[in-house]
Legacy VTK file of the C-alpha trace (Angstrom):
# vtk DataFile Version 3.0
C-alpha trace
ASCII
DATASET POLYDATA
POINTS 110 float
266.401 20.364 110.869
269.492 19.971 113.418
270.038 18.014 116.780
271.492 19.520 119.776
273.802 17.152 121.869
274.365 18.094 125.005
277.207 16.603 126.904
275.837 15.006 130.311
278.655 15.084 132.976
279.193 12.941 135.394
279.641 13.816 138.951
282.823 14.336 140.821
284.933 10.740 140.979
284.016 8.790 143.827
285.856 6.993 146.801
285.484 3.654 144.500
286.758 5.467 141.759
289.870 6.633 143.404
290.089 3.690 144.969
289.909 1.016 141.755
292.534 3.452 140.151
295.398 2.334 142.110
295.203 -1.420 143.236
298.023 -0.862 145.913
294.960 1.099 148.212
293.203 -2.166 148.219
296.135 -4.138 149.133
296.892 -1.508 151.773
293.350 -1.817 153.313
293.334 -5.738 153.159
297.170 -5.706 154.833
296.085 -3.422 157.928
292.854 -5.550 158.392
294.556 -8.915 158.831
297.268 -6.722 161.070
294.297 -5.447 163.297
293.294 -9.627 163.349
296.275 -10.399 163.743
297.457 -8.256 167.060
293.577 -8.186 169.106
292.139 -11.164 167.996
294.933 -14.029 167.470
297.603 -12.709 169.652
300.410 -14.678 167.652
302.948 -13.166 168.951
302.979 -9.358 167.606
302.576 -6.655 169.662
301.397 -3.050 168.336
304.355 -1.437 169.308
306.488 -4.080 166.923
304.002 -3.417 164.190
304.516 0.379 164.868
308.004 0.226 164.334
308.123 -1.903 161.555
305.747 0.352 159.689
308.127 3.533 160.213
311.040 1.878 159.650
310.161 1.174 156.098
308.682 4.624 155.697
311.827 6.170 157.114
314.070 4.086 154.696
311.812 4.616 151.871
312.127 8.323 152.791
315.702 8.577 153.225
316.197 6.893 150.062
314.197 9.126 147.619
316.352 11.833 149.184
319.320 10.902 147.400
319.945 12.770 143.971
318.798 10.787 141.080
316.079 8.736 143.220
312.383 8.223 142.390
309.843 10.676 144.222
308.604 9.485 147.524
306.029 6.950 147.344
304.540 5.961 150.613
302.349 3.261 149.173
304.820 1.140 148.690
306.610 1.579 151.687
303.224 0.998 153.607
302.910 -1.973 152.233
305.925 -3.774 152.649
306.054 -2.272 156.436
302.465 -3.970 157.272
303.902 -7.296 154.900
306.801 -7.217 157.284
304.474 -6.475 160.437
302.813 -9.445 159.885
305.832 -12.059 159.253
308.218 -10.940 161.230
308.105 -11.581 164.781
310.276 -11.782 167.419
308.500 -14.303 169.816
308.027 -17.104 166.857
309.052 -19.924 168.494
310.396 -21.260 165.201
313.444 -18.816 165.785
314.207 -20.309 169.411
314.630 -24.050 167.451
316.522 -22.353 164.887
319.087 -20.659 167.144
319.141 -24.013 169.257
320.198 -25.630 166.243
322.795 -23.681 165.705
324.120 -23.301 169.098
323.953 -27.440 169.886
327.522 -29.164 168.977
327.271 -31.230 166.022
329.083 -34.205 165.443
329.307 -36.119 161.966
LINES 1 111
110 0 1 2 3 4 5 6 7 8 9 10 11 12 13 14 15 16 17 18 19 20 21 22 23 24 25 26 27 28 29 30 31 32 33 34 35 36 37 38 39 40 41 42 43 44 45 46 47 48 49 50 51 52 53 54 55 56 57 58 59 60 61 62 63 64 65 66 67 68 69 70 71 72 73 74 75 76 77 78 79 80 81 82 83 84 85 86 87 88 89 90 91 92 93 94 95 96 97 98 99 100 101 102 103 104 105 106 107 108 109
């Protein structure tokens, strides 16, 4: 008596399977969510234009350096993570930077 084993094929990969394959996609989703909250809800000084310029600059820099001979292929995920992180961290209207600038301008006596 022979046993016939049939192969059960799984359905096509789902979105969750694709997301689990690369952790950077979760990081991009989290940073993008924080940026939307940062710009729309908290209003801590960053504008959508500043965020867009920062992200575009990170992507353009990554692309420019991948066109050099011997460079790795263009990877938009790493550049997008960098751009989102910088747009969250760097703000031109941060009062702390104003204080720091005043410290350097003030005369120091010893």
